[in-house]
N, C-alpha and C positions, 0 to 999 in steps of 0.2 A: 427728498434726501437733502440734508445739509452738507455742503462740501466747501472746502477752503482752497483757494488758489494762493500758492506761495510765489512771489515775484522776486527774482534775484536781481538786485540793482546795485550791489556793492563792489563790482569790479572796477579796476583802475582805468580801463579803456585806453591802454597805452598806444595802441595802433591808431585809434581814432584821434587822439590828441586833445581830449576834452571829455567832459561829462556827457557822453552820448545818451545816457539813461534819461536825461531831461532836455534833450535836443527837441526843439519845436519843429514838428513836421506836418501837423495837420493844418487845414485852412483857417481854423480858429485858434491856432497856437498850441494845438494838442501835442502831447508827446506819445510815443508808441505805447507806453504802458497804459494810457487811457483807453486805447482801442482794445487792448487786451482785457482790461476790466469790463468795458462795455460788452464785448463779445461773450466773456465768461458769464456775466450776469444773465444774459439772454439764454445761456445754455444750462442755467441752474445753480451756478456757484453763488453763494451768499455771503461769504467771508473772504477777505483779502489780507494777506500778510506780506508787507513789503520790506525786504531786507536791504538795509542801507549801511554805509559807513556813517558813524555818528556825526561827522562834520558835513554830511550831505543833506541832513534833515531840513535845515533852514532853506537851502536853495530849492529843494523838492517842494516844500510847502508853498514857496513863493511862486513856483511855476505852475503847479496844478493842484496843490493840496486843498485850496479853498474850493475849487470846482468839484472835487470829490466829496466834500463835506455834505452830508445829507443824501448823497447819491449812492454811496457804497459803505459797507462796514469795513473799515480799514484799521488794521493794527500795524505798528512799526516795530521792527526788531533790528538789531544792530550786529554787524559782523566786524569784530575787532579782535586784536590779540588778547584783550582782557578776558574774552570768552573761552579761551583755550584751556585745557586742563591744568591744574596747579603744578603738576609734576613736569610739564613740558617747558623748556626754556627756548624762547625765540632767539635765533642768532642775531647778534648785533648788526644793524645795518639792513636787515630785511624789512621791506615795506609791502611786498606783495602778499595778498591774502592767501589762505591755505586751500582755496578752491570751493567748488560748489556743494560738496558734502557738508563742510562745516557751515556754509551759507544757510543751508536748509536747517541745520541743527540750531542756528542762531535763533530761529523762530519757534523752537519746540514748545516753549511755554505758552504760546498763543495759537498754535495749530490745533484745531479741534476736528475730530472726525476724519473721514477720508479726505485726501487732498491731492492736488496736482501741483506741479512745479514748472515754472517757465522762466525764461530770460526777460529782463526789462527791455532790451533793445532789439527784440525781434517781433515781427508781425506774423502771427500764426494763422489768422482767419477764423471766422465764426464756426465753420464745419469742424475744425480741429477740436474746439472746446465742446461741441455738441457730442462728438463720438467719444471724447474722453469722459464727459459727464455720465453718459450712458454706461460706459465700462466700469466706472467707479462703483456703481451699484452692484456689480458682480464680484468685487473683491471681498473676501471673507477673512483673510489673515495676512500676516507679514509675508507669506510665501506667494501671495498674488500681487501682481503689479501690471502696469501697461505703459506703453509709449506710443506716441504718434510719430510716424516715420515720414520723412520727406525724401524726394529724389534728389540725389547729389547735384544734378544739373541745375536744379532750381535753388540751390543754396550757395553757390559760389559767387565771388566778387570778381569783376573784371579789373579791379584796381589793386590787387594783391592777394596774398595767400590767406587761407582760412584754416581753422582747425575743425575737424568734424569727427564725430563718433561713427565710424563705418560699421554698419550692422550686418550680421548674418542672421537670416530668417528661414525657418522650416516649418511649414504648415501653420503659419500664423503666429508662431512663437519665436522669440529671440533666442538664438543659440550662442551668440557671442558679439562683443563690441570691441572694435580696435580703434583707440583714440589716435587719429592720424593728423599730424601737424603739417603745415605748409602745403596744403592742397592748392594747386594753381591751375588756372585756365591758360593754356599755351596759345601762341599765335595761330596755330592751325585749328583751334577750337577744342582740341583734346584736353582732358583733365588729368593731371599727374600728381602723384605723391612726390613732392620734391624735398622731403625732409632729409634725404641723404644726398641727392644731387638733382640738377635740372633735368636729367634723363631718367628720373625715377619711374616706377611703373605707372601705366595708364589705368585710370579708374573708370569703370563703366558708368556712363551718364545716369542710368536709372538705378544705380546703387542706392539702397536705403541707408539714410544717415539719421542720426539723433540730432535734434535741435533743442534738447533738454526740455521737451514736453513729456514729463513723466507723471504717472498716476500711482498712488500708494494707499494702502490701508494704514491707519495710524500706528499700528503695531510695528511698522518698519523703523520707527524712530530709535528704539533701543539697539536695533541691528545696525543702523547707521553709526550710532555712537561707538559701538564696539569696533566697527570697521575703521573709523577715523582714528580711534586710539591706537589700533594696530599699525596704521599708516604712520602716525607720528613717532611711535616707538621704534620704527624701522629706519627713520631718517638719520643720515649723518648729522653730527652736531653743527656743522657749518653750512647745511643746505639752504640755499637762498631762493630757489625758484620752484621747487617741486610742489604740485598741487594735488589734492584729493578730489577727484572729479566724479560726477555722478555716472557718466557712461562707463568709466573704468570700474567703478564699484558694481554697477549692474551687470557688466560682463563677468566680473569675478564671482558674484553671487550666482549667476547662471551656470558658470563652469563648475561650481562646487555643488550644484544641485539644491541650492537653498531657496531658489525663487523661480517662479514661472512668469514670464513677461509676455503678455499679449501685444502684438504689433498691430497697431490701428492705422488705416489709411485715410488720407484726406485728399480731396481735389483742390483744396486751397493752395494758392501759391505763397510761399514764404518770401519775405524780404526783411532786411535788417540794416543796421548800421555797424559796419566794421571799420570802414575808412571814411574820411570826410567826403570823398568823392561819391560815396553811396548816398548821401542825403538828397541830391536832386531827384534821383530815381525814386526814393521813398516818398518824397513830397509829391511827385507826379502821380505815383500809384494811389496814394491816398485821395488826392484831388479827384481822380477818376472814379474811385469808390463813392465819394460823396456825390459826384455828378450823375452817377448811374442809379442812385437810390439805395445802394447798399447801406449807407449811413445818411442820416438826416443832415440838413445844412449845418445844424449845430449839434455836436455829438451829445452834449448834456442839455436836455430840454428843461426849461423852468429855472 
């Protein structure tokens, strides 16, 4: 089966304070996206669509583009305001992209066949791509989808708050997603939703959360376009921050009975770059994976 992996790398990374998508973390100067491509290839993905902002392409190619040449079939697509519908007017002064749904739609002309979607700045692990690749073969229409779920306790940062799609699951199917902002590890080790206050509700450590590893039949793309158009039409004319996010969309489609989402489990441990302080931990984790033989000394041989 031919399968495409869409890698979203167009975010502004405001909390990180720099282009974390191209932060070198591997022992050979690899970025997290290269581990994603390496693991996904081994799982059967044979095409890769990297979503960037136009001004990022030169830097991306300088960091790892040459290493990928001849190693993977890569297409680039660009998330910019120019790609928004002609009828929509971006408010003056807005710089923030409109979210992960339009990020995926930026690549619709080069996405072929069934596909999965991931973030560029997350490490998902080889098993996550294996179980997703196997599930993609079982998707028959836009009504079929999948996600790989991670445990909340394995996705938080000790250095600040994170945003996660908190998932409700019943008999292996997703029944709802609540996009939850400002999830924080407290001094006593508990995890709280501090979006309203520091004393917000405690979240169970084993709660399933979305890390934006979704799997789709290609017929989902027109559904995404309609959903995003409805999102834009409902925005106030001066809205500067609202985003159209994949977890929210998937929750809405689930609630309206338009989609069935299989929730897949993985024993792999996620890690990523949210804050600058996360980098040493990511570097140490990847170094250990090279040393224990999970990865060869050189990620790309030859």
